[in-house]
NUNU-598371 format. One line per 5 residues: number of its first residue (from 1); for each residue z, x negated, y negated of N, C-alpha, C. Coordinates in Angstrom, 3 decimals. Example, Ala and Ser with C-alpha at 12.3 -4.5 7.8 and 13.67 -1.06 7.14 Angstrom:
BEGIN
1) 7.800:-13.190:5.690:7.800:-12.300:4.500:7.800:-13.200:3.300  7.080:-12.850:2.250:7.140:-13.670:1.060:7.870:-12.900:-0.030;
***
This chain:
BEGIN
1) -78.082:96.780:-5.858:-79.442:95.958:-6.382:-79.529:97.017:-7.730  -79.596:96.142:-8.279:-80.323:96.434:-9.791:-81.568:96.296:-10.083  -82.274:97.265:-10.481:-83.522:96.953:-10.699:-83.962:97.074:-12.048  -84.592:96.320:-12.540:-85.206:95.764:-13.916:-86.745:95.889:-13.736  -87.073:96.699:-14.667:-88.566:97.062:-14.592:-89.093:97.403:-15.938;
6) -90.378:96.604:-16.095:-90.861:96.316:-17.238:-92.618:96.303:-17.618  -93.280:97.272:-17.776:-94.924:97.245:-17.809:-95.165:97.180:-16.396  -95.869:95.730:-15.676:-96.349:95.627:-14.478:-95.472:94.979:-13.524  -93.996:94.433:-14.642:-92.903:93.562:-13.553:-92.025:93.894:-13.076  -91.384:93.678:-11.844:-90.142:94.430:-11.418:-89.059:93.700:-10.994;
11) -88.093:93.450:-11.446:-87.019:91.994:-11.052:-85.999:92.975:-10.069  -85.400:92.524:-8.806:-84.845:93.252:-7.715:-83.313:92.205:-8.324  -81.985:92.624:-8.352:-80.827:92.022:-8.919:-79.929:92.207:-7.744  -78.973:91.269:-7.028:-77.783:91.839:-6.597:-76.840:91.122:-7.130  -76.152:92.200:-7.702:-74.845:91.708:-9.009:-73.879:91.555:-8.235;
16) -73.487:91.886:-6.868:-72.367:91.454:-6.259:-72.593:90.266:-5.298  -73.861:89.461:-5.420:-74.004:88.479:-4.497:-74.408:87.183:-5.755  -73.162:86.964:-6.534:-73.727:86.078:-7.661:-74.641:86.612:-8.778  -75.300:87.417:-9.036:-75.904:87.747:-10.076:-77.354:87.491:-9.755  -77.645:87.264:-8.120:-78.758:86.796:-8.013:-79.970:87.126:-8.301;
21) -81.392:86.859:-8.791:-82.669:87.619:-8.261:-82.986:87.444:-7.361  -83.679:88.365:-6.391:-83.699:88.576:-4.913:-85.474:88.674:-4.502  -85.648:89.553:-5.837:-87.294:90.257:-5.641:-87.994:90.201:-7.052  -89.132:90.051:-6.856:-89.849:89.557:-8.229:-91.839:90.219:-7.811  -91.724:91.401:-8.779:-93.140:92.273:-7.675:-94.284:91.932:-9.131;
26) -95.394:92.121:-8.947:-96.037:92.039:-10.060:-96.913:93.091:-9.181  -97.138:94.429:-10.646:-97.883:95.577:-10.094:-97.593:95.948:-8.480  -96.694:95.544:-9.063:-96.003:96.354:-6.926:-96.543:95.167:-6.030  -96.960:94.421:-6.342:-97.243:93.082:-5.235:-96.086:93.146:-4.073  -96.857:91.968:-3.309:-95.631:91.435:-2.866:-94.622:90.535:-3.166;
31) -93.563:90.860:-2.716:-92.221:89.721:-3.341:-92.609:88.396:-3.581  -92.678:87.528:-4.898:-92.948:86.189:-4.476:-91.744:85.479:-4.557  -90.386:86.071:-4.217:-89.332:85.184:-3.890:-88.923:85.469:-2.335  -88.842:84.265:-2.102:-87.960:83.828:-0.515:-86.528:84.625:-0.534  -86.703:85.734:-0.287:-85.088:86.765:0.446:-85.289:87.442:1.307;
36) -83.892:87.757:2.338:-84.370:88.692:3.426:-83.868:89.688:2.946  -84.979:90.880:3.332:-84.346:92.258:2.171:-83.250:93.132:3.094  -83.176:93.051:4.391:-82.393:93.033:5.833:-80.946:92.735:4.839  -80.407:91.832:4.045:-79.123:91.908:4.000:-78.930:92.269:2.503  -80.069:92.545:1.768:-79.445:93.715:0.678:-78.619:94.631:0.435;
41) -78.814:95.651:1.513:-78.188:96.944:1.658:-77.135:96.767:2.586  -76.970:95.390:3.175:-75.595:95.233:3.760:-74.273:95.135:3.347  -73.584:96.293:3.300:-71.780:96.107:2.430:-70.988:95.379:2.864  -71.022:95.041:3.652:-70.419:93.593:4.060:-70.827:92.168:2.957  -70.366:92.227:1.668:-70.325:91.012:1.291:-69.843:89.428:1.063;
46) -70.346:88.715:1.008:-69.403:87.372:0.997:-67.859:87.592:0.397  -67.044:87.131:0.635:-65.812:87.446:-0.594:-65.051:85.831:-0.962  -65.628:85.718:-2.115:-65.513:84.138:-2.963:-63.587:84.003:-2.596  -63.813:82.779:-2.153:-61.889:82.430:-1.894:-61.962:80.614:-1.748  -61.021:79.830:-2.209:-61.279:78.642:-1.824:-61.090:78.004:-0.486;
51) -61.086:78.760:0.145:-60.956:78.750:1.677:-61.964:78.932:2.287  -62.976:79.993:1.556:-64.217:80.571:2.183:-65.342:79.610:2.367  -65.744:78.932:3.441:-66.922:77.931:3.370:-68.506:78.447:4.043  -68.499:79.968:4.370:-69.219:80.270:4.687:-70.664:80.086:4.094  -71.448:80.277:4.415:-73.026:80.149:3.673:-74.082:81.419:4.104;
56) -74.273:82.419:3.295:-74.832:83.102:3.732:-76.364:83.031:2.862  -77.429:82.837:3.538:-79.055:82.735:2.457:-79.496:84.023:2.139  -78.345:84.310:1.212:-79.504:85.718:0.560:-80.734:84.591:-0.420  -80.875:83.734:-0.873:-81.848:82.833:-1.203:-82.472:83.635:-2.812  -83.582:84.193:-2.922:-83.953:84.360:-4.314:-83.743:83.105:-5.328;
61) -83.394:83.767:-6.546:-83.298:82.508:-7.456:-81.572:82.533:-7.776  -81.278:81.498:-7.995:-79.855:81.581:-8.499:-79.452:80.718:-9.093  -78.063:80.369:-9.600:-77.895:79.138:-10.626:-76.310:78.673:-10.234  -76.595:76.897:-9.592:-75.205:76.401:-9.878:-75.057:75.236:-10.202  -74.142:74.469:-10.386:-73.858:73.339:-11.216:-74.023:72.390:-10.763;
66) -74.085:71.071:-11.525:-74.080:69.535:-10.665:-73.556:68.970:-11.462  -73.403:67.346:-10.912:-74.163:67.337:-9.674:-73.291:67.678:-8.296  -73.809:67.783:-6.705:-73.591:68.372:-5.788:-72.205:67.608:-5.307  -72.271:66.016:-5.804:-71.169:65.571:-5.089:-69.892:65.861:-5.914  -69.893:66.813:-6.834:-68.630:66.860:-7.418:-68.435:68.404:-7.764;
71) -68.830:69.164:-6.479:-68.809:70.588:-6.371:-67.010:70.476:-6.545  -66.333:69.722:-4.943:-65.056:70.534:-4.747:-63.969:69.394:-5.304  -64.596:68.483:-6.278:-63.810:67.281:-6.862:-63.084:67.696:-7.914  -63.480:68.812:-8.684:-62.765:69.285:-9.945:-61.533:70.635:-9.700  -60.987:70.714:-8.082:-59.944:71.701:-7.811:-59.120:71.249:-6.970;
76) -58.371:71.958:-6.814:-56.704:71.538:-5.934:-56.761:72.483:-4.994  -57.021:73.968:-4.814:-56.677:74.957:-3.999:-57.597:74.553:-2.517  -58.460:73.399:-2.546:-58.568:72.919:-1.148:-58.457:71.764:-1.099  -57.128:71.056:-0.693:-56.964:69.488:-0.856:-57.986:69.102:0.046  -58.209:69.613:1.424:-59.427:69.330:2.833:-60.404:68.862:2.179;
81) -61.672:69.714:1.369:-62.279:69.434:1.089:-62.442:68.818:-0.342  -61.732:68.309:-1.046:-61.464:67.531:-2.315:-61.356:66.110:-1.418  -60.906:65.875:-0.135:-60.533:64.671:0.500:-62.097:64.447:0.940  -62.627:65.392:1.260:-63.936:65.510:2.066:-65.291:64.745:1.462  -66.318:63.966:2.665:-67.542:63.487:1.815:-68.448:64.338:2.019;
86) -68.383:65.349:2.579:-69.182:66.729:3.006:-69.357:67.657:1.646  -70.295:67.480:0.839:-70.111:68.145:-0.331:-70.439:69.440:-0.471  -71.362:69.860:0.610:-71.336:71.023:0.937:-70.272:72.507:1.481  -70.048:73.500:1.013:-71.189:74.213:0.335:-71.028:74.686:-1.233  -71.774:74.943:-1.886:-71.385:75.581:-3.096:-70.254:76.275:-3.475;
91) -69.938:76.182:-4.912:-68.493:77.261:-5.340:-69.104:78.378:-4.870  -68.531:79.211:-3.912:-68.821:80.531:-3.455:-68.405:81.493:-4.788  -67.483:81.515:-5.556:-67.266:82.287:-6.969:-68.454:82.132:-7.470  -69.547:81.199:-7.431:-70.558:81.128:-8.532:-71.936:81.883:-7.382  -71.716:81.693:-6.135:-72.877:82.244:-5.552:-72.702:83.274:-4.678;
96) -71.639:83.741:-4.912:-71.295:84.738:-3.951:-70.179:86.007:-4.860  -69.768:85.560:-6.243:-69.131:86.048:-7.285:-69.787:87.929:-7.450  -68.750:88.856:-8.071:-69.632:90.156:-8.576:-69.440:90.218:-9.917  -70.848:89.959:-10.415:-71.355:89.941:-11.567:-71.187:91.406:-12.321  -70.592:91.336:-13.052:-70.817:92.943:-14.186:-71.641:92.786:-15.207;
101) -72.127:94.005:-15.456:-73.055:94.305:-16.469:-72.703:94.292:-17.946  -72.810:93.716:-18.784:-72.266:93.629:-19.979:-73.282:94.283:-20.802  -74.848:94.264:-20.481:-75.669:95.276:-21.527:-76.939:95.414:-20.500  -77.786:96.351:-20.701:-78.877:96.748:-20.468:-79.300:97.220:-20.909  -80.728:97.015:-20.563:-81.727:97.909:-21.903:-83.181:98.100:-21.114;
106) -84.139:98.284:-21.461:-85.408:98.690:-20.670:-86.372:97.394:-19.881  -85.843:96.264:-20.749:-86.388:95.362:-20.274:-85.585:94.066:-20.293  -83.961:94.128:-20.750:-83.449:93.024:-20.115:-81.861:93.562:-20.129  -81.136:92.155:-19.051:-79.706:92.417:-18.645:-78.971:91.382:-19.117  -78.059:91.437:-19.062:-76.709:90.419:-19.538:-75.367:90.360:-18.520;
111) -75.293:89.615:-17.604:-74.351:89.375:-16.355:-73.642:88.563:-16.717  -72.467:88.974:-16.239:-71.033:88.047:-16.605:-70.488:87.718:-15.337  -70.459:86.580:-14.862:-69.873:86.027:-13.742:-68.144:86.254:-13.582  -67.864:86.352:-12.555:-66.320:85.800:-12.333:-66.184:84.386:-12.825  -64.459:84.083:-13.346:-64.204:82.916:-13.426:-63.902:82.127:-11.669;
116) -63.835:80.510:-12.214:-64.501:80.051:-10.782:-62.928:78.590:-11.020  -62.099:79.288:-10.048:-60.858:78.498:-10.156:-61.579:76.845:-9.449  -62.910:77.070:-8.518:-63.453:75.906:-8.417:-64.207:75.163:-9.084  -65.078:75.487:-9.797:-66.070:74.718:-10.651:-65.243:74.799:-12.514  -63.845:75.746:-12.323:-63.523:75.451:-13.546:-64.643:76.351:-15.046;
121) -65.276:77.391:-14.427:-66.392:77.704:-15.569:-66.820:79.284:-15.067  -67.365:80.010:-15.927:-67.629:81.429:-15.978:-69.240:81.511:-16.295  -69.880:81.857:-15.462:-71.159:81.568:-15.824:-72.027:83.414:-16.377  -72.679:83.137:-17.203:-73.787:84.845:-17.803:-74.853:84.288:-17.961  -75.419:85.258:-17.245:-77.170:85.369:-17.156:-77.367:86.241:-18.118;
126) -78.473:85.883:-18.619:-79.535:86.946:-19.419:-80.887:87.212:-19.054  -81.392:88.012:-17.905:-82.618:88.011:-17.901:-83.325:88.992:-18.417  -84.782:88.675:-18.962:-85.504:89.291:-19.604:-86.998:89.352:-19.087  -87.574:91.009:-19.330:-89.040:90.634:-18.826:-89.620:90.669:-20.128  -90.533:89.563:-20.326:-91.069:89.388:-21.386:-92.170:90.237:-21.937;
131) -92.978:90.288:-23.248:-94.257:91.292:-23.294:-95.538:90.317:-22.192  -96.619:90.795:-22.156:-97.342:90.246:-21.462:-97.636:89.553:-22.730  -98.073:87.635:-22.453:-98.920:86.760:-22.840:-100.496:86.799:-22.633  -101.214:87.694:-23.801:-102.674:87.466:-23.591:-103.043:86.292:-23.495  -102.501:85.227:-24.629:-103.475:83.573:-24.724:-103.290:83.039:-23.331;
136) -102.242:82.976:-22.658:-102.167:82.532:-21.290:-102.180:83.143:-20.109  -102.798:84.432:-20.540:-102.788:85.761:-19.522:-101.654:85.360:-18.782  -100.480:85.606:-18.767:-99.627:85.466:-17.909:-98.421:86.972:-18.183  -97.645:86.865:-16.917:-97.012:87.923:-17.052:-95.151:86.978:-17.495  -94.198:87.466:-18.311:-93.465:86.362:-18.598:-91.768:87.328:-18.063;
141) -91.004:86.122:-18.001:-89.669:86.717:-17.253:-89.067:85.586:-17.738  -87.789:85.464:-18.337:-86.930:84.718:-19.163:-85.657:84.804:-18.648  -84.852:83.273:-18.205:-83.680:83.368:-17.431:-82.604:82.423:-18.418  -82.056:82.745:-18.956:-80.756:81.694:-19.504:-79.618:81.886:-18.736  -78.715:80.607:-18.549:-77.729:80.691:-17.832:-77.073:80.138:-18.900;
146) -75.418:80.649:-18.876:-74.864:79.769:-20.128:-73.576:79.780:-18.709  -73.091:78.261:-19.129:-71.344:78.341:-18.266:-70.337:77.970:-19.607  -69.402:78.506:-19.122:-68.313:78.557:-20.513:-67.015:77.887:-19.714  -66.469:76.878:-20.435:-65.010:76.289:-19.601:-64.026:77.283:-19.819  -63.376:77.721:-18.733:-62.257:78.501:-18.513:-61.164:77.802:-18.737;
151) -61.234:76.478:-18.806:-59.831:75.598:-18.440:-59.430:74.918:-19.911  -58.097:74.554:-19.543:-57.824:73.905:-20.883:-57.769:72.222:-21.843  -58.558:71.963:-20.506:-59.130:70.581:-20.787:-60.777:70.237:-20.204  -61.031:69.449:-20.907:-62.610:69.130:-20.640:-63.361:69.115:-19.667  -64.443:69.440:-19.411:-65.198:69.537:-17.681:-66.756:68.946:-18.118;
156) -67.107:68.569:-17.141:-68.724:68.350:-17.311:-69.469:68.902:-15.888  -70.703:69.263:-16.271:-71.305:70.023:-15.765:-73.404:70.071:-16.294  -73.652:69.769:-15.071:-75.525:70.816:-15.768:-75.316:72.121:-15.476  -76.376:72.647:-15.020:-76.918:73.256:-14.889:-78.055:73.235:-13.936  -78.062:74.105:-12.564:-78.956:73.884:-11.596:-79.506:75.211:-11.338;
161) -80.754:75.376:-11.830:-81.717:76.491:-11.426:-82.599:76.320:-10.064  -82.176:77.407:-9.204:-82.588:76.995:-7.837:-83.692:78.502:-7.544  -84.916:78.901:-7.157:-85.772:79.382:-7.064:-86.741:79.107:-5.822  -86.282:80.373:-4.633:-86.522:80.161:-3.548:-87.869:80.709:-3.112  -88.568:80.037:-2.395:-90.298:81.022:-2.105:-90.719:80.674:-1.093;
166) -91.668:81.130:-0.769:-92.538:81.139:0.757:-92.532:79.881:1.058  -92.118:78.986:2.435:-92.319:77.047:2.505:-93.647:77.010:2.888  -94.597:77.832:2.933:-95.982:77.801:3.194:-96.729:77.990:2.185  -96.094:78.176:0.684:-97.135:78.086:-0.139:-97.618:76.448:-1.075  -98.255:76.933:-1.824:-99.080:75.816:-2.275:-98.011:75.230:-3.524;
171) -98.107:74.353:-3.698:-96.722:74.123:-4.889:-97.230:73.101:-5.764  -97.143:73.025:-6.796:-97.322:71.532:-7.685:-96.292:71.141:-8.819  -96.188:70.202:-8.705:-95.358:69.344:-10.032:-96.235:68.377:-10.554  -96.352:68.259:-11.540:-97.249:67.062:-12.719:-96.312:65.974:-12.592  -97.005:65.173:-11.986:-96.833:63.487:-12.289:-97.540:62.709:-13.350;
176) -97.262:61.858:-13.983:-98.089:60.642:-14.086:-97.926:59.642:-13.767  -97.126:59.094:-12.554:-96.853:57.951:-11.872:-96.280:57.952:-10.466  -96.509:57.600:-9.165:-96.249:57.855:-8.220:-94.699:56.947:-8.344  -94.466:56.356:-8.871:-93.177:55.549:-9.124:-91.875:56.912:-9.739  -92.534:57.894:-10.157:-91.399:58.703:-10.837:-90.872:60.039:-9.512;
181) -91.851:59.760:-8.499:-90.918:60.413:-7.402:-90.555:59.534:-6.143  -89.444:60.036:-5.958:-89.184:59.800:-4.478:-88.525:60.563:-3.494  -88.777:60.621:-2.454:-88.663:61.595:-1.214:-87.666:61.139:-0.408  -86.569:61.787:0.143:-85.436:61.572:1.061:-86.118:61.852:2.918  -85.236:61.268:3.106:-85.092:61.283:4.595:-84.858:62.609:5.292;
186) -85.721:63.278:6.653:-85.226:64.582:6.873:-83.890:64.680:6.854  -83.030:65.845:6.427:-81.795:66.733:6.708:-81.052:66.270:8.001  -81.842:66.543:9.123:-80.883:65.956:10.391:-81.710:65.344:11.570  -81.103:64.490:12.224:-81.960:63.284:13.261:-82.858:64.292:14.624  -82.798:65.413:14.160:-83.452:66.080:15.105:-84.593:66.540:14.473;
191) -84.963:66.600:13.036:-85.949:67.247:12.443:-87.163:65.876:11.650  -88.528:66.455:11.773:-89.241:65.148:11.108:-89.746:65.364:9.535  -90.577:64.546:9.248:-90.344:63.776:7.796:-91.003:65.149:7.196  -90.624:65.703:6.044:-91.812:66.757:5.607:-92.761:66.171:4.946  -94.046:66.067:5.184:-95.179:66.109:4.628:-95.679:66.028:2.903;
196) -96.201:65.332:2.235:-96.321:65.574:1.029:-97.867:64.608:0.429  -97.545:64.758:-0.640:-98.792:64.347:-1.162:-99.255:63.856:-2.900  -99.416:62.984:-3.375:-99.619:62.657:-4.824:-100.937:62.411:-5.257  -101.454:63.579:-5.595:-103.201:63.942:-6.111:-103.417:64.144:-7.437  -104.526:63.795:-8.002:-104.950:64.415:-9.213:-103.665:64.605:-10.317;
201) -102.750:63.813:-10.253:-101.561:64.115:-11.223:-100.640:65.155:-10.922  -100.732:65.671:-9.933:-99.791:66.553:-9.048:-98.816:66.224:-7.818  -97.674:66.320:-7.733:-97.151:66.005:-6.173:-96.725:67.432:-6.255  -97.054:67.393:-4.379:-97.254:68.629:-3.302:-96.252:68.176:-2.312  -95.506:69.341:-1.558:-95.517:69.074:-0.486:-96.376:69.938:0.460;
206) -96.927:69.580:1.558:-98.122:70.441:2.344:-97.336:70.668:4.010  -96.399:71.861:3.687:-95.958:72.048:4.742:-96.588:72.411:6.101  -98.156:73.267:5.901:-99.268:73.114:7.222:-99.364:71.947:7.393  -99.351:70.950:7.302:-99.792:69.659:7.558:-98.440:69.300:8.206  -97.381:69.952:8.538:-96.592:69.072:9.380:-96.520:68.416:10.580;
211) -95.577:67.721:11.334:-95.652:66.787:12.227:-95.007:68.026:13.659  -96.600:68.159:14.547:-96.441:69.451:15.625:-95.294:68.749:16.297  -95.126:67.765:16.672:-93.871:67.140:17.626:-92.446:67.875:17.263  -92.394:67.912:15.953:-90.629:68.602:15.360:-90.742:70.186:15.169  -89.850:71.116:15.625:-90.023:71.947:15.740:-89.871:72.699:13.887;
216) -88.843:71.497:12.816:-88.874:71.758:11.499:-89.021:70.080:11.432  -89.708:70.481:10.132:-89.465:68.811:9.292:-89.037:69.625:8.204  -87.904:68.571:7.607:-87.674:68.501:5.960:-87.524:67.399:5.156  -87.560:67.591:3.699:-87.215:66.695:2.985:-86.712:67.034:1.535  -86.337:66.413:0.415:-86.256:66.683:-0.666:-87.085:65.728:-1.583;
221) -87.383:66.128:-2.817:-88.554:65.082:-3.404:-87.728:65.291:-4.833  -87.307:64.437:-5.174:-86.646:63.755:-6.846:-87.612:63.534:-7.667  -87.798:64.598:-8.843:-89.250:64.105:-9.881:-88.716:63.919:-10.658  -89.517:63.072:-11.786:-88.993:63.362:-13.393:-90.702:63.243:-13.755  -91.141:65.316:-14.089:-92.019:65.708:-14.495:-92.816:64.981:-15.548;
226) -94.128:64.777:-15.633:-94.652:64.171:-16.802:-95.158:65.322:-17.936  -95.214:66.739:-17.426:-94.974:68.082:-18.081:-93.794:68.902:-17.392  -93.239:69.889:-18.406:-92.461:70.479:-17.642:-92.509:72.125:-16.734  -93.043:71.533:-16.193:-93.265:72.824:-14.912:-93.266:72.477:-14.262  -92.678:73.781:-13.124:-93.045:73.572:-11.144:-93.942:74.814:-10.944;
231) -94.935:74.626:-10.306:-95.886:75.878:-10.354:-96.294:76.496:-8.570  -96.052:77.497:-8.027:-96.692:77.560:-6.826:-96.974:78.701:-6.262  -98.187:79.285:-5.546:-98.882:79.647:-5.455:-98.608:80.924:-4.322  -98.362:82.179:-4.673:-98.282:82.954:-3.764:-99.741:84.134:-3.323  -100.154:83.723:-3.038:-101.394:85.129:-2.539:-102.486:84.779:-4.130;
236) -102.868:85.447:-4.936:-103.605:85.066:-6.111:-102.643:85.070:-7.432  -101.198:85.087:-6.704:-100.369:84.866:-7.901:-99.750:84.028:-8.292  -100.020:83.044:-9.452:-99.890:81.690:-9.678:-98.152:82.006:-10.774  -97.127:81.520:-10.143:-96.060:81.437:-10.586:-95.980:79.943:-11.432  -95.724:79.902:-12.760:-95.096:78.627:-13.082:-93.845:78.475:-14.084;
241) -92.986:77.712:-13.364:-91.095:77.382:-13.754:-91.299:76.568:-14.960  -91.130:76.787:-16.595:-91.463:76.435:-17.417:-89.760:75.935:-17.744  -89.729:74.905:-18.554:-87.886:74.539:-18.636:-88.390:73.644:-20.040  -87.373:73.209:-20.819:-87.239:72.374:-21.431:-87.394:70.952:-20.758  -87.777:69.861:-21.611:-88.092:68.374:-21.018:-87.042:67.735:-21.574;
246) -86.272:66.452:-20.909:-85.389:65.761:-21.262:-85.405:64.555:-20.592  -84.900:63.585:-21.352:-84.980:62.367:-20.997:-84.121:62.408:-20.010  -84.317:61.350:-19.177:-83.748:60.965:-17.636:-82.745:60.581:-17.928  -81.998:60.113:-18.842:-80.717:59.213:-19.249:-79.793:60.452:-19.891  -80.389:62.143:-20.024:-78.955:62.755:-20.515:-78.821:63.287:-19.269;
251) -79.333:62.961:-18.123:-79.114:63.777:-16.869:-77.790:62.944:-16.047  -77.229:63.953:-15.152:-76.068:63.204:-14.229:-77.496:62.111:-13.323  -77.061:60.576:-13.145:-77.379:59.695:-12.432:-78.043:59.965:-10.795  -77.269:61.380:-10.291:-77.596:61.538:-8.935:-78.560:62.734:-9.151  -79.152:62.938:-9.958:-80.238:64.044:-9.813:-81.423:63.936:-11.168;
256) -82.451:64.704:-10.561:-83.655:64.073:-11.158:-84.016:65.779:-12.216  -84.937:65.909:-12.832:-85.260:67.278:-13.511:-85.568:68.157:-12.629  -86.667:67.660:-11.712:-87.014:68.376:-11.135:-86.703:67.947:-9.445  -86.579:68.970:-8.323:-85.934:68.474:-7.055:-86.973:69.729:-6.414  -87.531:69.351:-5.561:-88.311:70.279:-4.260:-87.444:69.952:-3.253;
261) -86.661:71.264:-2.186:-86.598:71.042:-1.293:-87.862:71.713:-0.323  -88.328:71.030:1.067:-89.007:71.617:1.591:-88.561:71.899:3.219  -88.216:72.910:3.418:-88.083:73.071:4.785:-89.178:73.798:5.568  -89.593:73.185:6.251:-91.287:73.504:7.274:-90.825:73.743:8.954  -91.416:74.851:9.272:-91.826:75.259:10.422:-93.970:75.976:10.673;
266) -93.829:75.624:11.989:-95.064:76.363:12.157:-95.135:77.957:11.590  -94.129:78.635:11.115:-94.276:79.701:10.958:-93.835:79.830:9.052  -95.058:80.764:8.502:-94.403:80.656:7.243:-92.951:81.824:6.938  -92.592:82.643:8.199:-91.693:83.535:7.875:-90.484:82.639:7.787  -90.194:81.713:8.396:-88.888:80.694:8.685:-89.478:79.409:8.124;
271) -89.917:79.228:7.165:-90.266:78.236:6.186:-89.430:78.381:5.111  -89.168:77.437:4.148:-88.582:77.721:2.715:-89.036:76.395:1.741  -89.150:76.858:0.811:-89.338:75.635:-0.545:-88.632:76.062:-1.707  -87.701:75.019:-2.138:-86.592:75.445:-3.261:-87.350:74.930:-4.408  -87.562:75.420:-5.162:-88.367:74.831:-6.636:-86.723:74.890:-8.060;
276) -86.236:73.479:-8.030:-84.958:72.848:-8.514:-85.202:72.721:-9.861  -84.363:72.835:-10.986:-84.703:72.487:-12.221:-82.868:71.734:-13.137  -83.001:70.645:-13.493:-81.620:70.289:-13.987:-81.597:70.042:-14.945  -80.559:70.522:-15.531:-80.290:70.846:-17.291:-79.836:69.484:-17.472  -79.543:68.840:-18.634:-78.515:67.863:-19.386:-77.218:67.720:-18.131;
281) -76.646:67.203:-18.183:-75.169:66.631:-17.835:-74.586:66.534:-19.004  -73.521:67.603:-19.293:-72.738:67.313:-20.472:-71.267:67.862:-20.089  -70.346:67.422:-21.325:-68.997:67.595:-21.146:-69.054:69.270:-22.077  -67.973:69.565:-21.534:-67.495:71.057:-21.917:-66.373:71.480:-22.865  -66.070:71.124:-23.863:-64.716:71.682:-24.084:-64.121:72.632:-24.078;
286) -62.813:72.767:-23.630:-62.089:74.323:-23.390:-62.525:75.508:-24.057  -62.840:76.954:-23.991:-63.623:77.550:-24.547:-64.866:77.128:-24.715  -65.571:76.278:-25.077:-66.647:75.909:-24.898:-68.080:76.080:-23.695  -69.199:75.877:-24.119:-70.054:76.170:-23.011:-71.306:75.270:-23.432  -72.426:75.119:-21.864:-73.404:74.829:-22.272:-74.420:76.038:-21.478;
291) -75.814:76.166:-21.714:-76.614:76.951:-21.414:-78.068:76.211:-21.574  -78.937:76.819:-20.672:-80.272:76.195:-20.027:-81.244:77.453:-20.001  -82.603:77.438:-19.777:-83.210:78.739:-20.077:-84.338:77.929:-18.837  -84.870:78.967:-18.079:-86.176:78.930:-17.745:-87.151:80.079:-18.045  -88.366:80.003:-18.168:-89.187:80.658:-17.805:-90.067:81.058:-17.399;
296) -90.567:81.804:-16.723:-91.934:82.172:-15.793:-92.536:82.755:-16.093  -93.720:81.959:-16.070:-95.098:82.791:-16.177:-96.135:82.809:-15.075  -96.489:84.127:-14.783:-97.152:84.843:-13.706:-98.453:84.897:-13.964  -99.401:84.364:-13.387:-100.964:84.739:-13.689:-101.541:84.950:-12.575  -102.331:86.132:-12.198:-102.894:86.713:-11.527:-104.284:85.983:-11.226;
301) -104.596:85.978:-10.070:-106.021:85.138:-10.365:-107.345:86.401:-9.637  -108.180:86.638:-10.426:-109.190:87.903:-10.012:-109.560:88.189:-8.620  -109.649:86.744:-8.264:-110.115:86.784:-6.657:-109.436:85.047:-5.911  -109.522:85.208:-4.639:-108.951:83.840:-4.163:-109.035:82.292:-4.882  -108.562:81.307:-4.500:-108.554:80.322:-5.337:-108.180:79.660:-4.273;
306) -108.723:77.998:-4.588:-108.635:77.277:-4.112:-107.253:76.002:-4.728  -106.985:74.900:-4.007:-106.045:74.099:-4.386:-106.862:73.584:-6.111  -107.567:72.935:-5.952:-108.642:72.758:-6.806:-108.567:73.658:-7.974  -108.915:74.931:-7.927:-108.942:75.724:-9.052:-107.398:75.652:-9.555  -106.511:76.210:-8.956:-105.445:76.045:-9.558:-104.966:75.161:-10.562;
311) -105.481:73.408:-10.057:-105.277:72.412:-10.561:-105.427:72.173:-12.150  -107.021:73.054:-12.280:-107.808:73.067:-13.317:-107.269:74.176:-13.920  -106.525:75.191:-13.909:-105.894:76.234:-14.300:-104.778:75.687:-15.131  -103.915:74.689:-14.563:-102.845:73.989:-14.613:-103.247:72.949:-15.621  -104.032:72.213:-15.755:-104.297:71.282:-16.587:-104.691:71.680:-17.987;
316) -105.170:73.366:-18.376:-105.486:73.395:-19.525:-103.999:74.591:-20.444  -103.303:73.838:-19.517:-102.236:74.764:-19.816:-101.380:73.920:-20.967;
***
């Protein structure tokens, strides 16, 4: 575990499990990310290989490439996966590769990943704890992901930023029209549909209102947001994930700029929300690169707030 601490903000990073961020704390508060701390200290880590199809849910924040349908279509090391219509799991070199520290200072770190023979890229992550924003009254964390083409021919991908939080958190994506949202059916036949609503200009999954007849309720929302952010409330801490807004025409047709996955049970501990952002889909020339950035802005309310209070705050920023 690498700890990056600056001011009141502390990040925990697992460099040998995809360089992922697994903890985010403000003033020594609770972890705002969904991640099982029991896994952090385990010495046995997944070993990336073309045949390693196991998926271990370290969760937290990580970076994938998109679209999902092409994960195993640009490699010849696992012919069975190349022919399969089952896209899962993600590239093991990206999710579980060992990231080395290229630069580290008081408030930032540069992590370089392994070369992936599956996706044909090498990821670099720049993680910065910024200065406190006095105007918006927010703490700041900046995450930049860079994908370099390691092959001798062009390759095309988008960068897919995934942040996992408690599945019972209030969550908000600004939308101007219900037509800008589509919600999938449950992932498996035995699961119920994940409840959601579109009110006051925001899409929200409402996991606490799940169907009691099903132990699990799941769905994924594909959203073209009206403003470039996703927000989630953990206790009194409001985390806003900001990104650069792009025209849908620049994205891969299978993806939307914002995608939210909800896995809801009756217990917060076993529920999950994935807050996802897709960058534009681009062709990367040999030795070329693409990059994208998220800015996490965390505002701490002085007292407990309602859903309406949060929307009023978001409307002003």
